[in-house]
C-alpha positions in Angstrom: 147.1 -16.3 130.3 149.2 -14.1 128.3 151.6 -11.8 130.8 153.6 -9.2 129.6 157.1 -9.6 131.2 159.2 -6.3 132.4 162.9 -6.1 132.6 164.7 -4.4 135.9 165.1 -1.2 134.1 161.4 -1.0 132.9 160.1 -2.0 136.6 162.4 0.7 138.0 161.4 3.7 135.6 157.9 2.6 134.5 156.2 1.3 137.4 158.3 2.5 140.8 159.3 5.9 138.7 156.3 7.4 136.8 153.9 5.4 138.0 154.1 5.5 141.4 156.2 8.6 142.2 154.8 10.4 139.3 151.2 9.4 138.7 150.3 7.7 141.9 151.1 10.3 144.3 149.5 13.4 142.0 145.9 11.5 141.4 145.9 11.0 145.1 147.0 14.6 146.0 150.2 13.9 147.1 152.0 16.8 145.9 155.3 17.1 148.0 155.8 13.9 147.1 155.3 14.2 142.9 158.4 13.5 140.9 158.9 13.5 137.1 161.1 12.3 135.0 161.4 12.8 130.8 163.4 9.3 131.3 160.1 7.5 133.3 157.9 9.1 130.5 159.6 7.1 127.8 159.7 3.9 129.6 155.9 4.7 130.3 155.0 5.3 127.0 157.6 1.7 125.9 155.7 -0.3 128.4 152.2 0.9 127.4 153.2 -0.1 123.5 154.0 -3.8 124.9 150.6 -4.0 126.6 149.0 -2.8 123.3 151.2 -5.2 121.1 150.1 -7.9 123.3 146.3 -7.2 123.1 146.7 -6.7 119.4 148.3 -9.9 118.5 145.8 -11.6 121.2 142.5 -9.7 119.7 139.7 -11.7 117.5 136.9 -10.1 115.9 134.0 -9.4 118.5 136.4 -9.5 121.2 136.1 -6.6 124.4 139.3 -5.1 125.7 138.5 -3.8 129.2 141.7 -1.7 130.3 142.5 -0.8 133.8 143.7 1.8 135.6 146.7 4.4 135.5 149.6 2.3 134.8 148.1 1.9 131.2 146.4 5.2 130.1 147.9 5.4 127.0 146.8 1.5 125.9 143.3 2.6 124.6 144.4 5.1 121.9 147.3 3.0 120.9 144.8 -0.4 120.5 142.6 2.1 118.7 144.9 3.2 116.1 145.7 -0.4 115.5 142.4 -2.1 115.7 140.1 0.9 115.1 136.9 -1.1 115.4 137.4 -2.7 118.5 135.5 -1.7 121.9 137.7 -1.0 124.5 136.4 -0.2 128.0 138.9 2.0 130.8 138.5 1.8 134.6 140.0 4.1 136.5 140.2 2.4 140.0 142.2 5.4 141.7 140.9 8.9 141.9 141.1 11.6 139.6 142.0 14.8 140.4 141.0 18.3 139.8 142.1 19.7 136.3 144.3 22.6 138.3 146.1 19.4 139.5 146.1 17.5 136.8 147.7 19.9 134.5 150.8 19.9 136.3 151.8 16.7 134.1 153.9 17.8 131.4 152.5 15.1 129.5 148.9 15.9 130.7 147.2 15.9 127.0 149.1 12.6 125.9 147.4 10.9 128.7 144.0 12.2 128.5 144.1 11.8 124.7 145.5 7.9 125.3 142.1 7.3 127.6 140.0 8.6 125.4 140.4 6.0 122.6 138.0 3.5 125.1 134.4 4.0 124.1 133.2 3.5 127.7 135.5 5.2 131.0 134.3 3.7 134.4 135.3 5.8 137.6 134.6 5.0 141.2 132.7 8.1 142.4 131.1 11.1 140.4 133.4 13.5 141.6 136.2 11.8 139.7 134.3 11.4 137.0 133.2 15.5 137.1 137.1 16.1 137.3 137.9 14.0 134.2 135.4 16.1 131.9 136.7 19.1 133.5 140.3 18.4 132.5 138.9 17.3 128.8 136.9 20.1 128.3 139.7 22.7 129.8 142.9 21.0 128.5 141.6 19.5 125.4 138.9 22.0 124.7 136.5 19.2 124.1 133.1 19.3 124.1 131.4 17.4 127.3 127.7 16.6 128.2 125.9 14.8 130.7 126.9 11.4 129.1 130.1 11.8 128.1 132.6 13.4 125.8 132.6 14.0 121.8 136.1 13.8 119.8 136.5 15.4 116.8 137.8 13.3 114.5 141.0 13.7 112.5 140.4 12.3 108.9 138.1 9.9 110.6 134.9 9.7 112.0 134.1 11.6 115.3 134.2 9.4 118.2 131.7 9.4 121.4 132.9 8.4 124.7 130.5 7.7 127.4 131.5 8.2 130.9 129.8 6.5 134.1 129.9 5.7 137.4 130.7 1.8 138.7 131.7 1.6 142.4 133.9 -1.5 142.7 132.8 -3.8 145.3 133.9 -7.1 147.4 133.4 -10.5 146.9 131.0 -11.0 150.1 130.6 -14.7 150.0 134.3 -16.0 150.1 134.6 -13.4 152.7 131.7 -15.1 154.7 133.4 -18.9 154.1 136.6 -17.5 155.3 135.0 -16.1 158.6 133.5 -19.7 159.1 136.5 -21.8 158.7 137.9 -23.5 162.2 141.2 -21.3 161.9 139.2 -17.8 162.5 136.9 -19.3 164.9 139.0 -20.4 167.4 141.6 -17.1 167.0 138.7 -14.9 167.3 137.8 -17.2 171.1 141.6 -16.5 171.7 141.9 -13.2 171.0 138.5 -12.4 172.9 139.9 -13.9 176.4 142.8 -11.7 175.4 140.5 -8.6 175.2 137.9 -9.4 177.4 136.1 -6.2 178.7 138.0 -4.2 176.1 136.6 -2.0 173.2 138.6 -2.8 170.4 139.2 -0.3 167.1 140.8 -1.6 164.2 142.5 0.3 161.1 144.2 -1.3 158.2 146.7 0.6 156.0 149.3 0.2 153.3 152.8 2.2 153.9 152.1 5.5 152.2 151.3 8.6 152.8 147.4 8.5 151.8 146.6 6.2 154.9 147.5 9.6 157.4 148.4 6.7 160.0 150.7 9.6 161.7 147.5 11.7 162.0 145.1 8.8 162.8 147.6 8.0 165.9 147.9 11.7 166.9 143.9 11.5 167.3 144.0 8.3 169.5 146.6 10.0 171.4 144.3 13.3 171.7 141.4 10.8 172.4 143.1 9.3 175.8 143.9 12.7 176.6 140.8 14.3 176.5 138.7 11.0 177.9 140.8 9.8 180.9 138.2 7.1 181.4 138.7 5.1 178.5 142.3 4.4 179.3 142.6 0.5 179.9 139.4 0.1 178.4 139.9 1.1 174.6 142.5 -0.6 172.3 143.3 0.6 169.1 144.6 -1.9 166.7 146.9 -0.5 163.7 147.6 -2.8 160.8 150.4 -1.8 158.7 151.3 -3.4 155.7 155.0 -3.0 154.3 155.8 -4.0 150.6 156.7 -7.6 150.6 160.2 -6.3 148.6 161.8 -4.0 151.6 164.0 -2.7 148.6 161.8 -0.6 146.8 160.5 1.5 149.6 161.1 4.9 148.6 162.9 7.5 151.1 159.2 8.8 152.1 158.0 5.3 153.0 161.0 5.1 155.5 160.7 7.9 157.0 156.9 7.5 157.5 157.6 4.1 159.0 160.1 5.6 161.6 157.4 8.1 162.4 154.9 5.5 163.2 157.5 3.3 165.2 158.0 6.3 167.2 154.5 7.4 167.8 153.2 4.4 169.0 156.1 3.7 171.6 155.5 7.3 172.7 151.4 6.8 173.2 152.2 3.3 174.5 154.3 4.6 176.9 152.1 7.0 178.3 149.3 5.4 178.7 150.3 1.8 178.9 150.8 -0.6 181.6 152.4 -3.4 182.4 149.2 -5.4 181.1 147.9 -3.1 178.6 148.9 -1.4 175.5 146.4 1.2 174.5 148.0 0.7 170.6 148.6 -2.9 169.6 150.6 -2.2 166.2 151.0 -5.3 163.3 154.0 -4.0 161.2 153.7 -7.1 158.6 151.8 -8.6 155.9 148.2 -10.1 157.3 146.7 -13.0 155.7 143.1 -13.2 155.4 142.4 -15.5 158.0 143.7 -13.0 160.3 142.7 -10.0 159.0 139.0 -11.3 159.3 139.7 -12.5 162.7 140.7 -8.7 163.9 137.9 -7.5 161.8 135.3 -9.9 163.7 136.8 -8.6 166.7 136.7 -5.0 166.2 133.8 -2.7 167.7 134.7 -0.1 165.4 137.0 0.2 162.0 138.6 3.7 161.4 139.2 3.8 158.3 140.3 7.5 157.4 142.9 7.9 154.8 143.4 11.3 153.4 142.4 10.3 149.9 141.5 6.9 148.3 139.6 5.6 145.0 137.2 3.2 147.2 139.1 1.7 149.9 137.9 -2.1 149.8 138.8 -2.4 153.7 135.6 -1.0 154.5 133.4 -3.1 153.1 135.4 -6.3 154.0 134.5 -5.0 157.7 131.2 -4.4 156.6 130.9 -8.3 156.0 133.0 -9.5 159.0 130.1 -7.9 161.2 127.2 -9.5 160.0 125.9 -10.7 163.4 128.3 -8.3 165.5 127.0 -4.8 163.8 130.4 -2.7 164.3 130.4 0.9 163.7 132.1 2.0 160.4 133.9 5.6 160.8 135.1 6.4 156.8 137.2 9.2 155.7 134.9 11.6 153.3 137.8 11.4 150.8 137.0 7.6 149.9 134.6 6.4 146.6 133.4 4.0 149.9 131.9 7.6 151.8 129.3 7.5 148.7 128.1 4.0 148.9 128.0 3.5 152.5 125.4 5.5 153.8 125.7 3.6 157.7 129.0 5.2 158.6 130.3 8.2 160.4 131.8 10.4 158.0 134.5 12.5 159.0 137.3 14.8 157.3 140.1 12.9 158.3 142.0 16.6 158.5 140.2 17.5 161.6 141.3 16.2 165.2 138.3 17.2 166.6 135.7 15.5 164.1 137.6 12.1 164.3 137.7 12.4 168.2 134.1 13.6 168.5 133.0 10.3 166.0 135.3 7.4 167.9 133.1 8.6 171.0 129.8 8.8 169.3 130.8 4.9 167.9 131.7 3.9 171.3 128.5 5.2 173.1 126.3 4.1 170.2 123.5 2.0 171.3 122.9 -1.2 169.9 119.5 -0.3 168.3 121.4 2.4 166.0 124.4 0.2 165.5 122.2 -2.3 164.1 120.4 0.1 161.7 123.6 1.8 160.5 125.2 -1.8 159.6 122.0 -3.3 158.0 122.7 -0.1 155.6 126.0 -0.8 154.7 125.7 -4.9 154.6 122.7 -4.3 152.1 124.7 -2.3 149.9 127.8 -4.6 150.0 125.7 -7.7 149.6 124.2 -6.4 146.4 127.0 -4.4 144.9 129.7 -7.3 144.3 132.9 -7.4 142.4 131.0 -9.8 140.0 127.9 -7.0 139.8 130.9 -4.2 139.2 132.1 -6.6 136.1 128.9 -7.5 134.9 127.1 -3.8 134.8 130.1 -2.4 133.3 130.6 -5.3 130.6 126.7 -4.9 129.8 127.4 -1.5 129.1 130.1 -1.7 126.4 128.2 -4.3 124.9 124.8 -2.3 125.0 126.6 0.4 123.3 128.2 -1.7 120.6 124.8 -3.0 119.4 123.1 0.7 119.5 126.0 1.7 117.0 125.5 -1.0 115.2 121.8 -0.1 115.2 122.5 3.4 113.8 125.6 3.1 111.9 125.4 5.0 108.7 128.6 4.1 106.4 130.8 6.7 105.4 130.1 8.5 102.2 131.1 7.0 99.0 133.2 9.3 97.0 133.7 7.3 93.9 129.9 6.7 94.1 129.5 10.4 94.2 131.3 11.0 91.7 129.4 8.6 89.3 126.1 9.8 90.1 127.4 13.3 89.6 128.8 12.7 86.1 125.9 10.2 85.3 123.1 13.0 85.9 121.2 14.5 83.1 119.7 17.8 84.7 120.5 20.1 87.3 122.4 19.2 90.3 121.8 21.2 93.5 124.6 21.4 96.3 123.3 22.2 99.8 126.5 23.1 101.7 126.4 24.3 105.3 129.6 26.8 106.3 130.7 26.5 109.4 132.3 23.5 110.5 131.8 22.2 107.3 133.1 24.1 104.6 135.5 25.7 107.5 136.6 24.3 110.4 135.1 25.7 113.8 137.0 28.9 115.4 136.8 30.6 118.8 135.6 33.7 117.0 133.1 34.0 114.2 135.6 36.6 112.4 137.9 34.4 111.8 136.0 31.6 110.0 137.3 33.0 106.6 137.5 30.9 104.0 141.0 29.3 102.2 141.7 30.4 98.9 141.4 26.5 97.7 138.0 26.5 99.1 136.8 29.2 97.1 138.9 28.0 93.9 137.4 24.9 94.5 133.5 26.4 94.7 134.0 28.5 91.9 134.7 25.6 89.6 131.9 23.8 90.9 129.9 26.8 89.2 131.3 27.2 86.4 129.3 24.3 85.3 125.7 25.4 84.1 123.7 22.5 85.4 125.4 23.2 89.3 123.7 25.2 91.3 125.2 25.7 94.6 124.0 27.1 97.5 125.7 28.1 101.0 122.8 27.8 103.7 124.4 29.1 106.9 123.1 30.6 110.1 125.8 32.8 109.5 125.2 37.1 109.3 124.7 38.5 105.3 127.7 41.0 105.8 130.0 38.1 106.8 128.7 35.8 103.8 128.5 38.4 101.3 132.2 39.6 102.1 133.7 36.3 102.0 131.9 34.5 99.0 130.1 37.4 97.6 132.4 37.6 94.3 131.3 34.0 93.6 127.9 33.3 92.0 126.6 30.8 94.4 123.4 31.3 96.6 123.3 32.2 99.8 120.9 31.7 102.5 121.8 33.9 105.7 120.7 33.6 109.6 119.2 30.0 109.1 117.0 30.8 106.2 116.1 34.3 106.8 118.0 36.0 103.6 118.1 34.6 100.6 120.3 35.4 97.6 119.6 33.2 94.5 122.8 31.9 92.7 124.7 34.9 90.4 127.0 37.9 91.6 124.5 40.6 91.1 121.2 38.9 92.6 119.0 40.9 95.0 118.6 39.5 98.5 115.3 38.5 99.5 113.9 39.5 102.7 111.2 37.9 104.6 108.9 40.9 105.5 106.1 39.3 107.6 108.4 38.4 110.5 107.9 39.8 113.8 111.0 41.5 115.4 109.4 43.0 118.4 111.2 40.0 120.6 114.7 41.2 119.7 115.4 44.2 122.3 113.8 41.7 125.1 115.9 38.9 124.1 119.2 41.2 123.8 118.9 42.4 127.4 118.8 38.8 128.4 121.6 37.9 126.5 123.7 41.5 127.9 123.1 40.5 131.3 124.3 36.7 130.9 127.7 38.3 128.5 128.4 40.5 131.6 128.5 38.0 133.9 130.2 35.2 132.0 134.2 36.5 130.9 134.8 35.6 127.4 131.3 35.1 125.8 129.7 38.1 123.6 126.6 38.4 122.0 126.6 38.3 117.8 123.8 40.6 116.6 122.6 39.8 112.9 120.1 41.6 110.6 117.2 38.9 112.1 118.7 36.4 114.9 120.8 37.0 117.9 123.5 34.6 119.0 125.3 34.2 122.3 128.8 32.7 122.1 130.9 31.0 124.8 133.6 29.2 123.3 136.2 31.3 124.8 134.5 31.1 128.2 135.4 28.7 131.3 133.8 25.6 130.0 132.1 24.8 133.0 130.8 27.9 134.2 129.8 28.5 130.8 127.6 25.8 130.4 126.3 26.5 133.9 125.0 30.5 132.5 124.0 28.6 129.2 121.1 26.5 131.0 120.1 29.8 132.8 119.9 31.7 129.8 117.9 28.8 128.5 115.7 29.1 131.2 115.4 32.7 130.7 114.9 32.4 126.7 112.2 29.6 127.4 110.1 32.0 129.1 110.3 34.7 126.7 109.2 32.0 124.1 105.6 31.4 125.9 105.2 35.1 124.9 106.7 35.4 121.4 107.1 32.8 118.6 110.3 32.1 119.0 113.1 29.4 118.2 115.7 28.6 120.7 118.7 26.7 119.2 121.4 25.6 121.4 124.5 25.0 119.4 128.4 24.0 119.5 129.2 26.7 122.5 126.7 29.0 121.0 123.0 29.8 121.7 120.9 31.2 119.1 117.5 33.0 119.1 115.3 33.5 116.1 111.5 33.7 115.2 109.5 30.4 114.8 109.3 28.8 111.5 112.4 30.3 110.1 115.1 27.2 109.3 117.1 25.7 107.0 114.5 23.1 105.9 112.4 25.8 105.0 114.8 27.5 102.6 115.5 24.3 100.8 112.2 23.4 100.7 111.6 27.1 99.2 114.5 26.3 96.5 113.6 22.9 95.5 109.6 23.9 94.7 111.1 26.8 92.4 113.7 24.2 90.6 112.7 22.1 88.0 114.8 19.0 86.6 116.9 18.2 89.6 118.2 14.9 89.4 121.0 15.2 91.8 121.4 16.5 95.3 124.4 16.8 97.9 123.8 17.9 100.9 126.6 18.9 103.9 126.2 19.7 107.4 127.7 19.2 110.9 125.1 20.9 113.5 121.3 20.1 114.8 121.0 23.4 112.8 121.3 21.2 109.5 119.1 18.4 110.3 115.8 20.7 109.1 117.8 20.2 105.5 118.0 16.3 106.0 114.2 16.2 107.2 113.2 18.2 104.3 115.1 16.6 101.8 114.4 13.2 103.2 110.7 14.0 102.7 110.7 15.3 98.8 113.1 12.1 97.5 110.2 10.3 95.9 108.5 13.2 94.7 111.5 14.4 92.8 113.2 11.1 92.3 116.2 12.7 93.0 119.6 10.9 94.0 120.4 12.3 97.7 123.6 12.3 99.3 123.4 14.0 102.5 125.7 14.2 105.6 124.1 13.3 108.7 125.5 15.9 111.1 127.7 14.8 113.8 125.9 15.7 116.7 124.6 12.5 118.5 121.2 13.9 118.8 120.9 13.7 115.4 117.8 12.6 113.5 119.9 11.0 110.8 122.5 9.9 113.2 126.0 9.3 112.0 128.5 11.6 110.0 129.4 10.5 106.3 132.3 12.6 106.3 133.7 14.2 109.5 136.1 17.2 108.5 136.4 20.3 106.5 139.5 18.8 104.6 137.3 15.9 103.7 134.5 18.0 102.6 136.7 20.1 100.5 138.3 17.1 99.0 134.9 15.6 97.8 133.9 19.3 96.1 137.5 18.8 94.6 136.8 15.7 92.9 133.4 16.7 91.4 134.5 20.4 90.5 137.4 18.7 88.5 135.1 16.0 86.6 134.2 17.1 82.9 
């Protein structure tokens, strides 16, 4: 083992401060207890860096790195900064809250970007995964899909992070061994005599606010009040485990402990007798053997925290009831509620619902108890701790293998320069506009080219052997306004309109296009636009595009699916291509695409021996496909940047930012 040792200041400010009073409270929706301190944050960064340095010192080529929980949320990106090719997994054991809660943290973007240094991120339930994706979309404006999140590169390749759900389990075989020890057997016989003739309910909680123990005791009190026939026949055992070091208890914990002590005393005073306490209160840490003795004794487990990542106490109780078939009452706000289908699921904030659940469990017939328990037991046996760990690590390994299979090396700028300078024939450049020559922006009208880009392209066109085409989905008016003064060729609306290289060249339109579909599609898009705040429809000469980059990220994705469904119905009547892109959906006549215009240009151009094609979207795949099919026929040296989309035909990007594209073009234009 290679531990990281913390001093007293770090324990106080990092662990007891930022982790417990800040992050832990917020992640578990305990907003009244959230405490934030800039000094604590500096210690959090410091300790995360210590873990990173230890990992980097130990890491060897081929190692996997698996980081756990909210204490180390910055470590993945810290590690990636020092070991870019390392494969990093991160597992979130705690709940992940809704974006509306997470955004209250002053350092929210630092924490999200820290986790996003991972290759694979795991969560206990789909709810937590969904909340994480929502936070990334809303706070970082990242592209999210069903599988994960695409993080744009910053001078490096874009980074895809896979997200998945991996419910953690328990080592049931170890617990079965503990239950069969002589000590447990003897203690169970002794306790059986003490509680003979009584039904027993067990609850086990830590000394913190998420256990909801005061509310649980209030439920028990109300149960005895409304069902007096169970007085003397029912015992509630509350195991309340306190920290080993009581000096780290917070003021809230001390107040909570005082409240619980007072409630237990009052309820026992109201409903107890000389020979009977309705509540057996165990306020200390309990060893495994004693704990499993209580588990085996209990007819019912009342596991009702107000929020919990998984709660493995429920799993432990299920294992202990292998032969007795006890009933599990479980809070709907635990991860386990999504896994243990044989439980009675309750809202822990509803007193009447919990009282009804207790009565249902007490009166449940043996056949139903056995059926419900078998559902839970079979799940716990199949989903062990080992299965959880193996599944996570195998997926991380699979990601590495898949990436190796599709990995395309970054474009060799020096090789391109050499090929450019030694070429004897014509050189053709096919350049996408948005996302390649200019960064993606929130509104299409804001994507004007920089002066540096204009100067670079102008220098390229001064060489008579260079033929530069801007192949874009843009409308004619925008491209002409931005680039019309440069003698470049321009193709608008994904190949629908073409201008040959030269300032005074006329625009060539395809007069055979059927545009009878536009009015129908425009009405559909206008309807979606009206119902999606922040979205808008862009009308081009041929094509129509619905943009939703400025809309609510989750609602707009829902609306995009609805629009695609309606457009697919229209496409059954008209010959249309429907192009889902980056926060936009475009509709155009079928057969009009960037590949067809590239084919047309190459067919009419002789003596080509160098082609450079750059693009970043799925619509650019048509260009790449056409080029790859014609390489041998033309014997040309093709340097094409595959698009950054993971669904790309040619997979990974050679270049990843508009600044790198500009750097490459600048180097070529500066050559003699």
